[in-house]
SEVEXNU-720477 format. One record per residue (C-alpha): x, y, z. Coordinates in steps of 0.02 Angstrom, whole numbers, padded with zeros to 5 digits, always signed. Example, Ala and Ser with C-alpha at 12.3 -4.5 7.8 and 13.67 -1.06 7.14 Angstrom:
<kemis>
+00615-00225+00390/+00684-00053+00357/
</kemis>
This chain:
<kemis>
+00000+00000+00000/+00137+00122+00050/+00241+00084-00103/+00093+00104-00221/+00046+00269-00140/+00220+00343-00162/+00270+00250-00322/+00409+00151-00240/+00481-00020-00280/+00477-00162-00153/+00607-00300-00132/+00592-00445-00009/+00745-00548+00039/+00707-00716+00118/+00870-00809+00084/+01050-00783+00136/+01142-00651+00034/+01306-00740+00066/+01344-00925+00075/+01343-01001+00250/+01511-01078+00201/+01590-00907+00177/+01716-00868+00317/+01631-00700+00348/+01453-00766+00352/+01349-00693+00493/+01166-00706+00536/+01030-00617+00437/+01031-00458+00541/+01206-00425+00474/+01170-00471+00293/+01067-00314+00262/+01233-00223+00237/+01257-00326+00079/+01092-00269+00002/+01166-00120-00091/+01303-00229-00167/+01182-00367-00215/+01057-00247-00294/+01192-00152-00389/+01246-00315-00472/+01068-00359-00524/+00962-00299-00670/+00863-00185-00554/+00880+00002-00578/+00888+00055-00395/+00966+00217-00335/+00910+00230-00154/+00855+00099-00028/+00755+00107+00132/+00796-00051+00228/+00655-00111+00342/+00644-00254+00466/+00491-00362+00435/+00415-00320+00605/+00373-00141+00555/+00197-00080+00518/+00176+00074+00408/+00035+00197+00434/-00072+00230+00279/-00046+00414+00321/+00145+00405+00316/+00236+00526+00201/+00374+00468+00082/+00527+00430+00188/+00643+00468+00042/+00593+00651+00056/+00691+00650+00220/+00846+00574+00142/+01015+00656+00125/+01101+00554-00010/+01277+00582+00055/+01226+00509+00223/+01152+00353+00301/+00983+00411+00365/+00931+00337+00532/+00815+00361+00681/+00881+00382+00857/+00815+00274+00998/+00908+00383+01123/+00876+00568+01087/+00741+00680+01012/+00604+00565+01076/+00428+00627+01111/+00444+00557+01287/+00575+00558+01424/+00684+00406+01389/+00731+00369+01570/+00548+00374+01619/+00503+00256+01475/+00637+00130+01522/+00584+00134+01704/+00405+00097+01653/+00459-00044+01537/+00563-00129+01673/+00430-00105+01806/+00285-00167+01698/+00382-00317+01632/+00429-00366+01809/+00254-00344+01876/+00152-00423+01737/+00267-00531+01629/+00396-00609+01744/+00454-00579+01923/+00627-00633+01861/+00640-00482+01748/+00773-00369+01828/+00732-00192+01878/+00912-00145+01839/+00992-00218+01684/+01077-00181+01517/+00918-00085+01473/+00987+00060+01576/+01165+00061+01507/+01240+00229+01463/+01317+00253+01291/+01489+00235+01370/+01441+00069+01448/+01354+00006+01293/+01501+00034+01174/+01624-00028+01306/+01542-00201+01300/+01622-00226+01129/+01776-00118+01163/+01720+00016+01041/+01744+00204+01060/+01586+00288+01125/+01480+00376+00995/+01362+00523+01025/+01197+00440+00980/+01118+00270+00954/+01009+00216+00808/+00895+00066+00794/+00965-00030+00644/+00794-00097+00594/+00774+00049+00475/+00896+00154+00375/+00897+00244+00207/+01049+00253+00095/+01108+00290-00081/+01168+00131-00167/+01310+00209-00266/+01379+00302-00116/+01370+00164+00014/+01363-00009-00067/+01551-00037-00058/+01571+00042+00113/+01433-00066+00186/+01500-00225+00106/+01673-00186+00175/+01595-00157+00346/+01508-00327+00338/+01667-00417+00285/+01770-00337+00424/+01700-00458+00554/+01668-00644+00565/+01531-00737+00659/+01631-00744+00820/+01599-00558+00846/+01541-00515+01023/+01400-00393+01058/+01275-00371+01201/+01140-00431+01081/+01216-00604+01053/+01314-00559+00898/+01189-00433+00829/+01242-00293+00714/+01168-00137+00794/+01311-00083+00906/+01441-00103+00768/+01328-00019+00642/+01317+00133+00754/+01506+00138+00772/+01534+00118+00583/+01407+00250+00536/+01447+00383+00665/+01637+00364+00670/+01636+00384+00480/+01528+00540+00490/+01393+00458+00385/+01249+00484+00506/+01096+00591+00472/+00955+00582+00599/+00774+00590+00542/+00608+00605+00634/+00568+00476+00769/+00398+00452+00686/+00486+00354+00548/+00534+00219+00673/+00429+00236+00828/+00470+00092+00944/+00318-00003+01006/+00398-00041+01175/+00413+00147+01202/+00237+00180+01140/+00157+00038+01239/+00243+00082+01403/+00203+00267+01385/+00028+00269+01312/-00046+00094+01333/+00026+00026+01495/-00138-00067+01530/-00089-00189+01391/+00045-00262+01504/-00091-00323+01621/-00217-00378+01491/-00089-00450+01370/-00176-00522+01218/-00334-00575+01311/-00424-00437+01217/-00355-00436+01040/-00475-00300+00986/-00402-00187+01120/-00225-00223+01061/-00277-00185+00884/-00355-00018+00933/-00198+00033+01028/-00086-00009+00880/-00202+00088+00763/-00198+00236+00883/-00009+00233+00878/-00012+00229+00688/-00115+00388+00689/+00027+00475+00782/+00176+00390+00698/+00228+00344+00522/+00322+00179+00546/+00294+00073+00702/+00433-00051+00745/+00396-00201+00856/+00581-00226+00897/+00640-00338+01036/+00609-00513+01100/+00492-00480+01247/+00305-00510+01249/+00247-00336+01198/+00351-00349+01039/+00249-00500+00983/+00082-00410+00991/+00081-00359+00809/+00080-00543+00758/-00075-00575+00863/-00191-00452+00776/-00236-00404+00598/-00201-00218+00598/-00234-00138+00426/-00305-00305+00366/-00488-00258+00374/-00588-00139+00262/-00650-00049+00418/-00474-00010+00479/-00414+00049+00309/-00570+00152+00280/-00543+00244+00443/-00366+00296+00394/-00425+00339+00218/-00567+00447+00283/-00450+00537+00404/-00326+00569+00263/-00464+00650+00159/-00525+00749+00309/-00349+00820+00333/-00363+00897+00160/-00522+00990+00208/-00499+01169+00273/-00580+01210+00440/-00622+01385+00500/-00677+01366+00680/-00851+01439+00653/-00950+01458+00815/-01098+01340+00808/-01155+01348+00988/-01165+01197+01100/-01150+01034+01003/-01224+00878+01082/-01220+00701+01013/-01385+00626+00962/-01441+00470+01051/-01381+00308+00969/-01274+00407+00847/
</kemis>
């Protein structure tokens, strides 16, 4: 839907981009840095790519993300700064709610609260000034395909990170230490764990007992954000798989109607007291 609306191409990768026998093979989260090189060697005419994890929902109201792009940079969203909420408060709520409703074993003090210094120190990397979620980034193929492929090939599968060999920490070091970073609006990668803990904390108690409630909360978040990322491995991150958001005509019609309404000028004319009719 999003691609049709903005006249964009869509590519899905569901196989390894490098042979598992290759000495530099690493799990799929790393292989996204080979996409530019793979696409450039294909018959596809692709200039710019927005990489997306598959656990991201896109609002029907979302503008074209490529309008935010600086082609000489890797365009990313911070999960640390320029948030619509206080990050420390969000993390406290996440830890507290997970401990209270998901598992008493969930620690109230953990890696979740690491400073940037502590986080980069886990992998003996120099501290950087910000921290992006690597589930979404936009880049120009010609400018970055070789740099990203070289970055991928720099490490083998024995690499150590706090996320069990994940790419995110090293991606942040590569991007920021090279001066490639350009930070775009949080709305292009709103994190559901932040949104749920801040705006829908009651979902921690109800879980997925009421799927219609979960669906309404996700839809409400998509009214406020463009791309909603269900990153992570804890229970709230699985909620998007439990419900069919944007899969019903009623849901889509609501977003479509709101989009049309946003094009209508309003003048604030005084109409007196307005009361709803019964059964309306």
